[in-house]
Structure formats: structure tokens, C-alpha cells
ZAPA-189551 format. One record per residue (C-alpha): residue in one letter; residue number from 1; z, y, x. Coordinates in nm, 4 decimals, always signed. Each point is the difference from the previous one (the first is absolute). Layout:
<recs>
<rec><residuo>A</residuo><num>NUM</num><up>Z</up><north>Y</north><east>X</east></rec>
...
</recs>
This chain:
<recs>
<rec><residuo>M</residuo><num>1</num><up>+2.9609</up><north>-1.5321</north><east>+2.3431</east></rec>
<rec><residuo>L</residuo><num>2</num><up>+0.2429</up><north>-0.0854</north><east>-0.2778</east></rec>
<rec><residuo>K</residuo><num>3</num><up>-0.1143</up><north>-0.2097</north><east>-0.2909</east></rec>
<rec><residuo>T</residuo><num>4</num><up>+0.0783</up><north>+0.0831</north><east>-0.3621</east></rec>
<rec><residuo>G</residuo><num>5</num><up>+0.2613</up><north>-0.2776</north><east>-0.0206</east></rec>
<rec><residuo>D</residuo><num>6</num><up>+0.1759</up><north>+0.1357</north><east>+0.3098</east></rec>
<rec><residuo>I</residuo><num>7</num><up>+0.0066</up><north>+0.3520</north><east>-0.1409</east></rec>
<rec><residuo>K</residuo><num>8</num><up>+0.1456</up><north>-0.1257</north><east>-0.3300</east></rec>
<rec><residuo>A</residuo><num>9</num><up>+0.2693</up><north>-0.1960</north><east>+0.1862</east></rec>
<rec><residuo>I</residuo><num>10</num><up>+0.0943</up><north>+0.3063</north><east>+0.2053</east></rec>
<rec><residuo>A</residuo><num>11</num><up>+0.0089</up><north>+0.2171</north><east>-0.3132</east></rec>
<rec><residuo>K</residuo><num>12</num><up>+0.2280</up><north>-0.2519</north><east>-0.1692</east></rec>
<rec><residuo>Q</residuo><num>13</num><up>+0.2371</up><north>+0.0011</north><east>+0.3001</east></rec>
<rec><residuo>V</residuo><num>14</num><up>+0.0114</up><north>+0.3803</north><east>+0.0039</east></rec>
<rec><residuo>A</residuo><num>15</num><up>+0.0754</up><north>+0.0077</north><east>-0.3745</east></rec>
<rec><residuo>V</residuo><num>16</num><up>+0.2890</up><north>-0.2440</north><east>+0.0478</east></rec>
<rec><residuo>E</residuo><num>17</num><up>+0.1413</up><north>+0.2041</north><east>+0.2884</east></rec>
<rec><residuo>L</residuo><num>18</num><up>-0.0192</up><north>+0.3222</north><east>-0.2015</east></rec>
<rec><residuo>Q</residuo><num>19</num><up>+0.1719</up><north>-0.1668</north><east>-0.2922</east></rec>
<rec><residuo>N</residuo><num>20</num><up>+0.2802</up><north>-0.1190</north><east>+0.2297</east></rec>
<rec><residuo>L</residuo><num>21</num><up>+0.0515</up><north>+0.3553</north><east>+0.1260</east></rec>
<rec><residuo>N</residuo><num>22</num><up>+0.0662</up><north>+0.1187</north><east>-0.3555</east></rec>
<rec><residuo>D</residuo><num>23</num><up>+0.2423</up><north>-0.2812</north><east>-0.0837</east></rec>
<rec><residuo>E</residuo><num>24</num><up>+0.3506</up><north>+0.0608</north><east>-0.1337</east></rec>
<rec><residuo>I</residuo><num>25</num><up>+0.3076</up><north>-0.2198</north><east>-0.0049</east></rec>
<rec><residuo>L</residuo><num>26</num><up>+0.1380</up><north>-0.0674</north><east>-0.3478</east></rec>
<rec><residuo>S</residuo><num>27</num><up>+0.3491</up><north>-0.1159</north><east>-0.0868</east></rec>
<rec><residuo>L</residuo><num>28</num><up>+0.0924</up><north>-0.2782</north><east>-0.2384</east></rec>
<rec><residuo>S</residuo><num>29</num><up>+0.0789</up><north>+0.2535</north><east>-0.2730</east></rec>
<rec><residuo>D</residuo><num>30</num><up>-0.3358</up><north>+0.1783</north><east>+0.0542</east></rec>
<rec><residuo>V</residuo><num>31</num><up>-0.1899</up><north>-0.3248</north><east>-0.0469</east></rec>
<rec><residuo>A</residuo><num>32</num><up>+0.2096</up><north>-0.0949</north><east>-0.3028</east></rec>
<rec><residuo>L</residuo><num>33</num><up>-0.0911</up><north>+0.3322</north><east>-0.1645</east></rec>
<rec><residuo>K</residuo><num>34</num><up>-0.3659</up><north>-0.0374</north><east>+0.0928</east></rec>
<rec><residuo>L</residuo><num>35</num><up>-0.0159</up><north>-0.3525</north><east>-0.1463</east></rec>
<rec><residuo>N</residuo><num>36</num><up>+0.2234</up><north>+0.0859</north><east>-0.2975</east></rec>
<rec><residuo>K</residuo><num>37</num><up>+0.2380</up><north>-0.2820</north><east>+0.0952</east></rec>
<rec><residuo>T</residuo><num>38</num><up>+0.3660</up><north>-0.0255</north><east>+0.0948</east></rec>
<rec><residuo>E</residuo><num>39</num><up>+0.0998</up><north>-0.0182</north><east>+0.3653</east></rec>
<rec><residuo>A</residuo><num>40</num><up>+0.1159</up><north>-0.3578</north><east>-0.0580</east></rec>
<rec><residuo>A</residuo><num>41</num><up>-0.3436</up><north>-0.0907</north><east>-0.1384</east></rec>
<rec><residuo>V</residuo><num>42</num><up>-0.1709</up><north>+0.1523</north><east>+0.3057</east></rec>
<rec><residuo>K</residuo><num>43</num><up>+0.2319</up><north>-0.1986</north><east>+0.2299</east></rec>
<rec><residuo>Q</residuo><num>44</num><up>-0.0945</up><north>-0.3178</north><east>-0.1911</east></rec>
<rec><residuo>M</residuo><num>45</num><up>-0.3689</up><north>+0.0827</north><east>+0.0478</east></rec>
<rec><residuo>C</residuo><num>46</num><up>+0.0628</up><north>+0.0408</north><east>+0.3730</east></rec>
<rec><residuo>Y</residuo><num>47</num><up>+0.1916</up><north>-0.3266</north><east>+0.0168</east></rec>
<rec><residuo>R</residuo><num>48</num><up>-0.2932</up><north>-0.1748</north><east>-0.1713</east></rec>
<rec><residuo>K</residuo><num>49</num><up>-0.2438</up><north>+0.1718</north><east>+0.2405</east></rec>
<rec><residuo>Q</residuo><num>50</num><up>-0.1719</up><north>+0.1749</north><east>-0.2914</east></rec>
<rec><residuo>L</residuo><num>51</num><up>+0.0275</up><north>+0.3449</north><east>+0.1600</east></rec>
<rec><residuo>P</residuo><num>52</num><up>-0.0829</up><north>+0.1221</north><east>+0.3498</east></rec>
<rec><residuo>F</residuo><num>53</num><up>+0.3247</up><north>+0.1126</north><east>+0.1645</east></rec>
<rec><residuo>H</residuo><num>54</num><up>+0.1885</up><north>+0.0296</north><east>+0.3255</east></rec>
<rec><residuo>K</residuo><num>55</num><up>+0.3686</up><north>-0.0720</north><east>+0.0358</east></rec>
<rec><residuo>R</residuo><num>56</num><up>+0.2331</up><north>+0.1082</north><east>+0.2758</east></rec>
<rec><residuo>Q</residuo><num>57</num><up>+0.3503</up><north>-0.1378</north><east>-0.0260</east></rec>
<rec><residuo>K</residuo><num>58</num><up>+0.0707</up><north>+0.0357</north><east>-0.3738</east></rec>
<rec><residuo>T</residuo><num>59</num><up>-0.2263</up><north>+0.2968</north><east>-0.0695</east></rec>
<rec><residuo>Y</residuo><num>60</num><up>-0.3443</up><north>-0.0319</north><east>-0.1603</east></rec>
<rec><residuo>Y</residuo><num>61</num><up>-0.2829</up><north>+0.2280</north><east>+0.1103</east></rec>
<rec><residuo>F</residuo><num>62</num><up>-0.3395</up><north>+0.0324</north><east>-0.1625</east></rec>
<rec><residuo>S</residuo><num>63</num><up>-0.3250</up><north>+0.1546</north><east>+0.1165</east></rec>
<rec><residuo>K</residuo><num>64</num><up>-0.1450</up><north>+0.2344</north><east>-0.2614</east></rec>
<rec><residuo>N</residuo><num>65</num><up>-0.3524</up><north>-0.1124</north><east>+0.0935</east></rec>
<rec><residuo>E</residuo><num>66</num><up>+0.0914</up><north>-0.3686</north><east>-0.0319</east></rec>
<rec><residuo>I</residuo><num>67</num><up>+0.1634</up><north>+0.0544</north><east>-0.3396</east></rec>
<rec><residuo>T</residuo><num>68</num><up>-0.2976</up><north>+0.2062</north><east>-0.1203</east></rec>
<rec><residuo>N</residuo><num>69</num><up>-0.2420</up><north>-0.2715</north><east>+0.1106</east></rec>
<rec><residuo>F</residuo><num>70</num><up>+0.2192</up><north>-0.2591</north><east>-0.1727</east></rec>
<rec><residuo>L</residuo><num>71</num><up>-0.0130</up><north>+0.1977</north><east>-0.3258</east></rec>
<rec><residuo>L</residuo><num>72</num><up>-0.3774</up><north>+0.0353</north><east>+0.0208</east></rec>
<rec><residuo>K</residuo><num>73</num><up>-0.0537</up><north>-0.3756</north><east>+0.0266</east></rec>
</recs>
């Protein structure tokens, strides 16, 4: 028999998985528009580790869910 705490933990995991399924990849320009900043300002925020981002070679990628959560904090 599952306890209430176990059920809540499972529900939380399912919610996270569903959120990840609906995630989108945003470009640097998308994030700049969303934050009302220049692309250079967004790059500075990334350099200072103020924004969640992923970088492959010289291209920045952003998760829409991560940016949304960042804005809600």
C-alpha cells in the first residue's frame, strides 16, 4: 500500500515528465524578445550564469520551460 508521501512524490515526477514532453527549444533572439533585452545582454547573463542555457559550439539553446520557471522566480 502506498503512503500519501509516496503518492505525492509520484505525482510530482509525473508532472515533471509531462512538462518535459511539452518543452520547446528557444533561440537567443527568442529569449532576448521574451526578456525585453538585447542578444548581447542575454549572452552576458549566460556568461554570468544568471540564465539557464545550453551551448553547443557557439550556439546558445534555451528550454522554454527553464526560461519560464526562471521568469516566475
